[in-house]
Every structure is written in structure tokens, then in C-alpha cells.
C-alpha distance (Angstrom), angle and dihedral (degrees) to the residues before:
residue distance angle dihedral
X1 . . .
X2 3.78 . .
X3 3.80 118.5 .
X4 3.79 129.1 -147.1
X5 3.80 89.1 -110.6
X6 3.84 91.6 52.4
X7 3.79 89.7 52.6
X8 3.79 92.5 45.6
X9 3.81 93.5 49.8
X10 3.80 91.7 48.7
X11 3.81 90.9 48.0
X12 3.83 92.2 49.2
X13 3.81 91.3 50.6
X14 3.81 92.1 49.4
X15 3.81 96.4 41.2
X16 3.81 94.6 49.8
X17 3.82 92.7 46.7
X18 3.80 101.1 41.2
X19 3.81 104.9 17.4
X20 3.77 125.3 -97.6
X21 3.79 93.8 -103.8
X22 3.82 93.0 54.4
X23 3.81 96.4 50.6
X24 3.79 112.5 76.5
X25 3.77 128.7 -159.1
X26 3.82 86.3 -114.6
X27 3.83 88.7 57.3
X28 3.81 90.9 51.9
X29 3.80 92.7 45.9
X30 3.81 90.9 50.9
X31 3.80 92.3 46.6
X32 3.80 91.4 52.1
X33 3.80 96.3 38.6
X34 3.79 93.4 -120.5
X35 3.77 135.9 115.4
X36 3.78 121.9 -97.9
X37 3.80 85.9 -119.3
X38 3.82 88.4 65.5
X39 3.80 89.8 58.1
X40 3.80 89.0 55.9
X41 3.80 90.5 56.5
X42 3.82 87.2 65.9
X43 3.81 103.8 30.3
X44 3.81 131.5 31.3
X45 3.79 94.1 -138.1
X46 3.79 142.5 -29.1
X47 3.80 93.1 -76.2
X48 3.80 89.0 55.7
X49 3.81 89.5 51.5
X50 3.83 93.4 46.6
X51 3.81 91.1 47.3
X52 3.81 91.4 49.2
X53 3.79 89.5 49.3
X54 3.80 92.9 51.7
X55 3.80 90.5 45.6
X56 3.81 90.8 51.4
X57 3.83 92.3 50.3
X58 3.81 91.9 47.4
X59 3.81 93.1 47.7
X60 3.80 89.8 51.8
X61 3.81 91.3 50.6
X62 3.83 91.8 45.1
X63 3.81 88.7 54.1
X64 3.81 89.2 51.2
X65 3.82 90.8 48.7
X66 3.80 92.9 51.2
X67 3.82 91.6 48.9
X68 3.81 91.3 48.6
X69 3.79 93.5 49.4
X70 3.81 92.8 45.8
X71 3.80 93.5 48.3
X72 3.84 92.5 47.8
X73 3.79 99.3 36.4
X74 3.81 93.1 139.3
X75 3.82 94.9 53.0
X76 3.82 113.7 50.2
X77 3.83 92.5 175.3
X78 3.79 90.5 57.2
X79 3.81 88.8 48.4
X80 3.82 90.4 54.8
X81 3.80 90.9 48.9
X82 3.80 93.4 49.1
X83 3.82 93.4 44.8
X84 3.79 90.7 55.9
X85 3.78 92.7 41.1
X86 3.80 88.3 57.0
X87 3.80 90.5 44.3
X88 3.80 90.2 54.3
X89 3.80 89.0 52.6
X90 3.80 88.7 57.6
X91 3.80 96.3 42.2
X92 3.80 96.5 49.4
X93 3.81 89.2 66.9
X94 3.81 94.1 50.6
X95 3.74 123.7 93.5
X96 3.80 108.6 -136.5
X97 3.80 87.3 -122.3
X98 3.81 89.2 67.4
X99 3.80 94.0 64.1
X100 3.80 94.9 35.7
X101 3.81 90.0 47.3
X102 3.78 94.1 55.5
X103 3.79 89.4 46.3
X104 3.80 92.2 53.0
X105 3.82 104.4 33.8
X106 3.82 110.8 20.0
X107 3.82 112.4 52.6
X108 3.82 96.2 176.7
X109 3.80 92.5 51.8
X110 3.79 90.5 43.8
X111 3.81 91.8 51.9
X112 3.82 90.0 53.0
X113 3.78 90.3 50.0
X114 3.82 95.1 45.1
X115 3.81 91.4 47.6
X116 3.80 89.4 51.3
X117 3.83 92.6 49.8
X118 3.81 89.4 50.5
X119 3.81 91.9 48.8
X120 3.80 93.4 45.6
X121 3.78 96.9 49.9
X122 3.78 104.7 28.5
X123 3.80 98.1 37.4
X124 3.80 112.8 20.6
X125 3.82 102.4 31.5
X126 3.80 94.3 35.7
X127 3.81 90.4 49.7
X128 3.81 91.4 50.3
X129 3.80 92.2 48.7
X130 3.82 91.4 48.1
X131 3.82 88.9 52.5
X132 3.80 89.9 48.5
X133 3.80 91.2 50.5
X134 3.82 92.0 49.3
X135 3.81 88.7 50.2
X136 3.81 90.6 52.5
X137 3.82 96.5 -111.0
X138 3.81 92.1 116.9
X139 3.79 123.9 52.9
X140 3.80 112.2 -99.7
X141 3.81 93.2 -128.3
X142 3.82 91.8 62.2
X143 3.80 119.4 104.2
X144 3.81 98.8 -143.7
X145 3.83 93.5 -170.0
X146 3.81 88.8 58.5
X147 3.81 91.4 45.8
X148 3.81 89.5 54.9
X149 3.82 91.8 49.5
X150 3.80 93.2 47.3
X151 3.78 102.0 40.6
X152 3.78 113.2 12.3
X153 3.80 107.7 35.2
X154 3.83 103.7 83.8
X155 3.78 107.8 9.8
X156 3.82 87.7 151.5
X157 3.83 90.8 61.7
X158 3.79 90.9 50.1
X159 3.79 91.4 50.9
X160 3.80 94.8 46.8
X161 3.83 103.9 26.5
X162 3.80 96.7 102.9
X163 3.77 100.4 25.3
X164 3.76 119.5 -62.9
X165 3.80 115.4 -36.2
X166 3.83 88.9 -163.9
X167 3.83 86.0 72.8
X168 3.81 93.2 54.8
X169 3.81 102.2 36.7
X170 3.76 137.1 31.0
X171 3.77 119.3 -100.1
X172 3.81 88.6 -117.2
X173 3.81 93.2 53.1
X174 3.82 92.4 48.1
X175 3.80 91.8 46.6
X176 3.80 92.7 50.7
X177 3.80 93.6 48.9
X178 3.80 98.0 42.4
X179 3.80 100.3 37.3
X180 3.81 117.0 9.7
X181 3.81 99.0 43.3
X182 3.80 92.4 45.1
X183 3.80 91.0 50.7
X184 3.79 91.9 43.3
X185 3.80 89.1 58.9
X186 3.82 92.8 60.2
X187 3.81 100.2 38.2
X188 3.79 118.6 112.8
X189 3.79 117.8 -121.6
X190 3.81 89.8 -113.5
X191 3.83 93.0 63.4
X192 3.78 117.1 93.6
X193 3.78 126.4 -173.5
X194 3.79 131.5 152.6
X195 3.81 90.9 -123.8
X196 3.79 89.0 68.3
X197 3.78 98.6 46.3
């Protein structure tokens, strides 16, 4: 007997790999060996399923973020690095059509995602960079709010804007250029971390 979680995990795998618009409920039913009617016992419609999938992915990442911050509470710069490193691990498995599909076709899922991006960049990352600046790890002349807007607000758009940069560059090369080098430019000379050596 299939569970709601089984269905959700299958849907997430298919949506992120092929795009939520391209995967039908019939496709999911066939994949799981169930009827489409069974899907409707768990979810009202496809938008409900897509929204639940996005919410599940975001909750997983939020749990990762909280663990990373708690385990690196004395080094906010390292927390920022590890948060984005984990984010890259998620994003490299997404087809760009997944994110663009939710933006175009699934407003509830898109709102969840947009709210998360806002919270991540404008609350979590900004807060960590403010702490780092107060601790002397970031140069005092740096406007950390501007740094967040310029470099850390929509990393997903940068990665997927013109296709999928994960197909043209290694994850390590993308991570260095989008995260490490941008952070390295604002770090004070007193700060030392192996990521910058």
C-alpha cells in the first residue's frame, strides 16, 4: 500500500528532474503502480502536490540550515559558506524547468519558494554577515546588506539564467566563483579560514 510520503517523494524526484509541468499525475500513477484516483486521496490536485513537494524540499533545507548554524555558532562566515554549499547540492539535481515551472504555473508553490529565498538571504544570511562584521571578520567599510542583494539574493537565477551552469562548469568551480570569491572580497585581513587559503 502506497503512503502519502511515498507519493510525495516520487513526485519530488520526478518534478525536480523533469519539471513539474512536464510530469503528469498519470505519469506518477504509472510509476507507482497506482490509479490516479489514489493520488486524489492524498492531494486535492496537481498544484497541491507540487506545493507539498516544494514545501517538503524547503523544510529539509531549513533543517540543514539550522543544524549548520548551530554547529558553527562561533563562525558566521563558515555558516554562510556551508549553507550555500548545501544549497548547491540541492540545486545541482534540479532541472531549471523545475524552478521556472513553479514560477509560471503553480503560484502557491512559487510563493513558498519566493518567501524562503527572501528569508534565506534577507534574514538568515544578512544576520550572519552582520554578526561576522561585528566580530571583525568582515571589513568595516563593507555594506553587508548590499553584498547580500548583489551576490546572495538569487543564486538560483544566476545558476539557471542561461541554461544550467552545472552542465558547463563543475559544482566546485561555480561554488568558488559565486560564494567563496565574493566572500573573500569582503573579509578582513584578521579573519582566517581554510576555505580562503
